[in-house]
N, C-alpha and C positions, 0 to 999 in steps of 0.2 A: 610484561606480555599480556595482551588482552585475550581473555578466554572466549570472547565472542568474535566471530568473523562472518562477513557477508560474502558468499561465493556465488559468482554468476556462471551458470551453465545452461546449456540447452539440451542436455542429456536427460531424457525423460526418466530413466532409471534412477537418477539422483533424487527425484522428487517422491519416490515410492514411500519413504518413511513418513511423509506428511500428507499424502493424498487423502487418506481416510480421516485423519485427525481434525480436519477443518470443515467437514461437511455441515455440522451444526452451526458453525460460525458464519460460513460463507455461502452455503448452498451449493448446488451442482454447477452453477455458472463458473465456479472456481475451477472445476475440471477443464472446462472449455478454455479458460484463460491459460492454464498450464499447458494444455495441448497446443494452443496457438503459439505460446512463447517458444515451445520446443520445436515448432515447425511441423507438427503432425497435422494440424488443421490450419486453414487459411494461409497456405504456403504462398499464394499469389498476392497477399496483402503487402503492399509497399508503402505503408502509412508514413506520413511525414511527422506524425506525433512522436514525441519522445516517450520511450517505454523501456524500462529495465526491471528485471526480476532477479531477486537474490534468495538463495537458500541461507537460512540462519544456522550457523554451526556453533555449538558450545562444547568445548573439550573434544572437538573432532566429530561430535555426534550431531546429526541433523535434527533440529528442534523447532524449526519454524520457517516462515516465508515472509518476504516483504518486497516491496517494489516502489518505484517512482514512475509517474507518467504525467504527460501534459495533455490538456484538453484543447490546446491551441497549437495548430500545426506550425512547425518551425520556431517555436518559442519555448524557452525554459524559465522565463521570468517567474511563472507560477507553476509549481509542481504539486502533484497529489500523491499521497501515500496510497498504495494499493495492496490488497491482500496481506495486510500486516497482522501476523498472528504467531503466537508462540504456543506450542502444545501445552495442554492443561498441566501436566506434571512439572513444567518449568515456569509457570506463572507465579507472580507475587514473590519473585526473587531478585527484582531490579534488573532483570535481563532485558526486558522490553525497553526500558529507558536507555540502556547501553546500545541497543540496536537503533533506537530512534536517534541517538546522538550521531551514530555513524551515517545514518541516512541523511541527517541534516548536513553533515560535512560533504557528502556526495552531492547534495542539492546545491550547496554553495559553490562547489567546483563547477557546476553547470550554469552558474550565474543566476540562480534562483533567489528571489527576494521574498517570496511568500510560499509557505508550505501549507497545503490544505488536506483535509481528510473529511470523508462523510461517514457517519456512523448510523447504525440502525436507530429508528425512532424510539426503541425501548431503552436507549442510552446505556447499554451495558458497559462499554469502555470509556464513558464520559469522564469519570474521575481520573483515569490514567492520562488522558489527553490534557485535562485541566492542570494536573500535577506537573505536566511537562510543557506548560506555557501556551497551550492553545486556548483560543477564546471562541465563544459561540458566535457564528456569523448569521445564520438563518436556517430555514428549512431548505431542502433541495429544490422544492417547487419555487420558492421565492428567489433562491440563488440563480437558478437557470433563467428565470424571467428577467431579473436585474442584469444578468451578464450575457444575455443573448445566446445561451447554450441549449442544445437539444436536451430535452428531458430524458431521452433514450440513453444518455450517457450514465444514467443512474437507475437504481432499482425501484425506489419508492419516493414519491414527491414529499412525503412526510419525514423522511430521514433528515438528520441534522448535518450541517456543514460547519466545520471548525477551521480556524486559520491561525497561523503563527508567522509573524514577520521574522525574516532571517537577515543577518548582517551582510 
């Protein structure tokens, strides 16, 4: 039995244990994303972009959040990790790798061939992603220019983009 599970819900109350825990990691745009996912904000948004959010449960306790999304409408060939975080007291226990493995399985079921993530230019989680098979691609600024994506999809053009091919 796996002690880690990814639970999908739009009940705002379910996110309460982690709302405050990630302000330093994600900033306040994180609140907006959760409120949008739960339907509190942007109720009229009928985006064609793939977007799924999951609460991370460990031994039935909410310990984090993660998600998958697409930057290309109607396509899941390339998916991005979103709001991937485990609360401080659960870090460095290999739980993030277990979660990432489950996200990769979900991405493969969506016919994804490449998983991407962007991280803060200060490179805080870089070792975690390298350890889990991601490679450096470029800065966000370079990536958006090369791939014809709006820079507004990202927070800082100096942040780093990492990629991982999936089977």
